[in-house]
C-alpha positions as CSV (number, residue, x, y, z in Angstrom):
1,M,81.4,104.6,100.5
2,T,80.4,102.6,103.5
3,R,82.9,101.2,106.0
4,A,82.2,97.7,104.8
5,Q,82.9,98.7,101.2
6,F,86.1,100.5,102.4
7,V,87.3,97.4,104.2
8,E,86.5,95.2,101.2
9,W,88.5,97.5,98.9
10,T,91.4,97.9,101.3
11,C,91.8,94.1,101.9
12,V,91.5,93.2,98.2
13,E,94.0,95.8,97.2
14,A,96.4,94.8,99.9
15,L,96.2,91.2,98.9
16,K,96.7,92.0,95.2
17,R,100.0,93.5,96.1
18,L,101.1,91.0,98.8
19,V,99.8,87.9,97.0
20,A,99.8,85.9,100.3
21,A,99.5,87.5,103.7
22,T,98.2,87.2,107.2
23,P,95.3,89.3,108.4
24,A,97.9,91.4,110.3
25,Q,99.9,92.0,107.2
26,I,96.7,92.9,105.3
27,S,95.8,95.3,108.1
28,R,99.2,97.0,108.1
29,F,99.6,97.3,104.4
30,F,97.7,100.6,104.1
31,H,97.3,101.1,107.9
32,A,93.6,101.7,107.2
33,V,91.7,98.8,108.6
34,S,92.0,97.1,112.0
35,L,93.4,93.6,112.5
36,D,89.9,92.5,113.6
37,E,88.4,93.9,110.4
38,A,91.0,92.2,108.2
39,G,90.6,88.9,110.0
40,A,86.8,89.0,109.8
41,W,87.1,89.9,106.1
42,C,89.4,86.9,105.4
43,E,87.0,84.5,107.2
44,K,83.9,85.9,105.5
45,H,85.5,85.4,102.1
46,R,87.4,82.2,102.8
47,G,86.6,79.5,100.3
48,K,85.0,82.0,98.0
49,T,87.1,84.9,96.8
50,V,89.9,84.2,99.3
51,Q,91.8,80.9,100.0
52,A,94.0,79.8,102.8
53,V,97.6,79.3,101.4
54,A,100.9,78.1,102.6
55,L,104.2,79.6,101.6
56,T,107.7,78.1,101.4
57,C,110.3,80.6,102.7
58,A,113.9,81.1,101.8
59,D,115.0,78.8,104.6
60,G,112.7,76.1,103.5
61,Q,110.2,76.6,106.3
62,I,106.5,76.3,105.3
63,V,104.4,79.1,106.7
64,R,100.6,78.6,107.1
65,G,97.9,81.0,108.2
66,L,98.2,83.1,105.1
67,Y,95.4,84.1,102.7
68,G,95.4,84.8,99.0
69,L,92.9,86.0,96.5
70,T,91.4,83.0,94.7
71,S,91.7,84.8,91.3
72,V,95.5,85.1,91.9
73,V,96.1,81.7,93.6
74,D,94.3,79.9,90.7
75,R,96.8,81.5,88.2
76,L,100.1,81.0,90.1
77,D,101.3,78.2,87.9
78,S,100.9,80.4,84.8
79,F,102.9,83.3,86.2
80,P,106.2,83.8,84.5
81,D,109.4,83.4,86.4
82,P,110.8,86.7,87.8
83,P,113.1,88.6,85.5
84,A,116.6,87.1,85.8
85,G,118.3,90.5,85.5
86,L,119.3,92.8,88.2
87,R,116.8,95.4,89.4
88,V,116.8,98.1,92.0
89,L,113.6,98.4,94.1
90,N,112.1,101.3,95.8
91,P,112.3,100.8,99.6
92,F,108.5,101.1,99.7
93,D,107.9,98.3,97.3
94,P,105.4,95.7,98.6
95,L,108.1,93.1,98.8
96,V,109.8,95.1,101.6
97,H,107.0,97.4,102.6
98,D,105.9,95.8,105.9
99,R,109.2,95.7,107.8
100,G,107.5,95.5,111.2
101,S,106.1,92.0,110.5
102,R,109.4,90.4,109.6
103,R,107.7,89.3,106.3
104,T,110.7,90.1,104.0
105,P,113.3,88.5,106.2
106,R,111.1,85.4,106.7
107,I,110.1,84.9,103.1
108,F,113.3,86.1,101.3
109,G,116.0,86.0,104.0
110,F,116.6,89.7,103.5
111,E,116.5,92.4,106.2
112,Q,115.4,95.8,104.9
113,R,115.5,98.6,107.4
114,M,114.3,102.1,106.5
115,E,116.8,104.4,108.1
116,I,115.4,107.8,107.0
117,W,114.3,108.5,110.6
118,V,117.5,107.0,112.2
119,P,120.2,109.5,113.3
120,P,123.1,109.4,110.8
121,E,125.5,108.0,113.4
122,K,123.2,105.0,114.1
123,R,122.5,104.1,110.5
124,R,123.8,100.7,109.4
125,Y,123.5,101.4,105.7
126,G,122.2,104.8,104.8
127,Y,119.4,107.3,104.5
128,Y,117.4,105.9,101.5
129,V,118.8,102.5,100.7
130,L,117.4,100.7,97.7
131,P,117.2,96.8,97.7
132,I,118.9,95.0,94.8
133,M,117.1,92.0,93.5
134,E,118.2,89.4,90.9
135,G,115.7,86.8,89.9
136,N,113.8,85.9,93.1
137,R,116.7,86.7,95.4
138,F,117.8,89.9,97.1
139,T,121.5,90.2,96.5
140,G,122.4,93.5,98.0
141,R,121.5,97.2,98.7
142,V,122.7,100.5,97.5
143,D,122.5,104.0,99.1
144,T,122.1,106.8,96.6
145,N,121.6,110.5,96.7
146,L,120.4,112.8,93.9
147,E,122.7,115.7,93.6
148,R,120.8,118.1,91.3
149,S,123.5,120.8,91.2
150,E,125.9,118.2,89.8
151,G,123.3,116.4,87.6
152,A,124.3,113.2,89.3
153,L,122.8,110.2,91.1
154,R,125.7,109.6,93.6
155,V,126.3,106.1,95.0
156,L,127.1,106.6,98.7
157,G,127.4,103.0,99.6
158,L,127.0,99.5,98.2
159,W,126.6,96.3,100.2
160,W,126.3,92.8,98.7
161,E,124.6,90.0,100.7
162,Q,126.7,87.2,102.0
163,G,127.8,84.8,99.3
164,V,127.2,87.3,96.5
165,G,130.3,88.3,94.6
166,R,131.2,91.7,93.3
167,S,131.9,90.8,89.7
168,S,132.5,93.3,87.0
169,A,129.4,92.0,85.2
170,R,127.2,92.5,88.3
171,I,128.5,96.0,88.7
172,A,127.8,96.8,85.0
173,R,124.2,95.5,85.5
174,L,123.8,97.7,88.6
175,R,125.2,100.7,86.7
176,R,122.6,100.2,83.9
177,E,119.8,100.1,86.5
178,L,121.1,103.2,88.3
179,E,121.4,105.0,85.0
180,K,117.7,104.4,84.3
181,L,116.9,105.7,87.8
182,A,119.1,108.7,87.3
183,R,117.3,109.6,84.0
184,F,114.0,109.1,85.7
185,A,115.1,111.5,88.5
186,G,116.4,114.1,86.1
187,A,120.1,113.4,86.6
188,E,122.6,113.2,83.8
189,H,124.9,110.5,85.1
190,V,125.8,108.1,87.9
191,A,128.7,109.0,90.1
192,G,130.6,107.0,92.7
193,L,130.1,103.4,91.4
């Protein structure tokens, strides 16, 4: 594979996952191409397989200077609405992947900080915190730990975003999601919720 083919593949695959992104965000997605390479790729394909797009953020601000794949942008109106139910995301999900760019806080109004490398006494939330999403809104975060000897996925902490209530129905939906995660991880039950 040539460098040009590699840059092509990397930029296309990053944009497939990000939907709309700046050249810097495309560059940082895999940390495999430079900002100059991503920017040149966007300009080379602009008006062909790539389009300039604008995005309305959680605070109502419109952000320009983003690019999207024409094949995706042309189908946006036919995309289904996000699932209304509660779901727990991996902290490496593309929605929260690029924390350095402030992409997630800007678009969704949600600050996700990976604290794996932060000393325990300096952590705000926890070691491996999972974002909680309902519909198209981040509503909270949960810190869990797999305790294999006990067969449990233990909830170490749960934080709801401002204005999100801790209702019994919401807790039940979270429990169902964590039970799915527990089964996937080989645990028998959820503890501490």
